[in-house]
C-alpha positions as CSV (number, residue, x, y, z in Angstrom):
1,X,9.7,-4.0,-6.0
2,X,7.0,-3.9,-3.3
3,X,9.5,-4.6,-0.6
4,X,11.9,-1.8,-1.7
5,X,9.0,0.7,-1.7
6,X,7.9,-0.7,1.7
7,X,11.3,0.0,3.2
8,X,11.1,3.6,2.1
9,X,7.5,3.9,3.4
10,X,8.5,2.4,6.7
11,X,11.5,4.6,7.2
12,X,9.5,7.7,6.2
13,X,6.8,6.7,8.7
14,X,9.4,6.2,11.4
15,X,10.8,9.7,10.6
16,X,7.4,11.3,10.8
17,X,6.6,9.6,14.1
18,X,9.9,10.8,15.5
19,X,9.1,14.4,14.3
20,X,5.9,14.1,16.3
21,X,7.7,12.9,19.4
22,X,7.0,9.1,19.0
23,X,10.3,7.4,19.3
24,X,8.9,3.8,19.5
25,X,9.5,2.8,15.9
26,X,12.5,0.8,14.8
27,X,14.4,0.7,11.5
28,X,13.1,-1.7,8.9
29,X,16.0,-4.2,9.5
30,X,14.9,-4.4,13.1
31,X,11.1,-4.5,12.6
32,X,9.3,-7.8,13.3
33,X,8.1,-9.7,10.3
34,X,4.4,-9.0,11.0
35,X,5.2,-5.3,10.8
36,X,7.1,-5.7,7.5
37,X,4.4,-7.8,6.1
38,X,1.8,-5.1,7.0
39,X,3.8,-2.4,5.2
40,X,4.3,-4.6,2.1
41,X,0.5,-5.3,2.1
42,X,-0.1,-1.5,2.3
43,X,2.2,-0.9,-0.7
44,X,0.4,-3.6,-2.7
45,X,-2.9,-2.1,-1.8
46,X,-1.8,1.3,-2.9
47,X,-0.3,0.0,-6.2
48,X,-3.6,-1.8,-7.0
49,X,-5.7,1.2,-5.9
50,X,-3.7,4.3,-7.0
51,X,-6.7,6.6,-7.1
52,X,-8.0,5.7,-3.7
53,X,-8.0,8.5,-1.1
54,X,-5.3,8.3,1.7
55,X,-8.1,7.2,4.1
56,X,-8.3,3.9,2.1
57,X,-4.9,2.9,3.3
58,X,-5.9,3.4,6.9
59,X,-9.2,1.5,6.3
60,X,-7.2,-1.4,4.7
61,X,-4.8,-1.4,7.7
62,X,-7.6,-1.3,10.2
63,X,-9.4,-4.2,8.6
64,X,-6.1,-6.3,8.6
65,X,-5.6,-5.4,12.3
66,X,-9.2,-6.4,13.1
67,X,-8.8,-9.7,11.3
68,X,-5.6,-10.5,13.2
69,X,-7.1,-9.8,16.6
70,X,-6.0,-6.2,17.3
71,X,-8.1,-3.6,19.2
72,X,-8.0,-0.1,20.4
73,X,-5.6,0.7,23.2
74,X,-4.1,4.0,24.5
75,X,-0.6,2.8,23.6
76,X,0.7,0.5,20.8
77,X,1.4,-2.9,22.3
78,X,2.2,-5.7,19.9
79,X,2.0,-8.4,22.6
80,X,-1.5,-7.2,23.7
81,X,-2.4,-6.3,20.1
82,X,-3.6,-2.8,21.0
83,X,-3.1,0.3,19.0
84,X,-4.2,4.0,19.5
85,X,-4.9,4.3,15.8
86,X,-7.5,1.5,15.8
87,X,-10.2,4.1,15.1
88,X,-12.0,5.4,12.0
89,X,-9.9,7.6,9.8
90,X,-11.9,10.7,10.6
91,X,-11.1,10.2,14.3
92,X,-7.3,10.2,13.7
93,X,-5.3,13.3,14.7
94,X,-3.8,15.3,11.8
95,X,-0.3,13.9,12.2
96,X,-1.6,10.3,11.9
97,X,-3.6,11.3,8.7
98,X,-0.4,12.9,7.3
99,X,1.3,9.5,7.4
100,X,-1.3,8.1,5.0
101,X,-0.7,11.0,2.6
102,X,3.0,10.5,2.7
103,X,2.6,6.8,2.2
104,X,0.5,7.4,-0.9
105,X,2.9,9.9,-2.4
106,X,5.9,7.6,-1.9
107,X,4.2,4.6,-3.5
108,X,3.1,6.8,-6.4
109,X,6.6,8.1,-6.9
110,X,8.4,4.8,-6.7
111,X,6.1,2.2,-8.4
């Protein structure tokens, strides 16, 4: 069940990114395993913490990235493990915050 919800979340996130001009995301079937695992982990977090604010998903994601060696970078680079969203939730631009709201709504609707 978590993987099915993760696929929907991933594809919705891809669509949101494309709407904001970021064409760097690939379909679920082409996503690397580490990225799929990250989305599944986000879904499980949301299922276990349904009343947590949208910022909690970002905080959980940020902690996972920190643990696996990622850091801030102007561009997302999986090889260098850098990401422009490697900042506190309140420092994210509105379109990035919107992704956490959509993620929360999808998990709530499909769990």
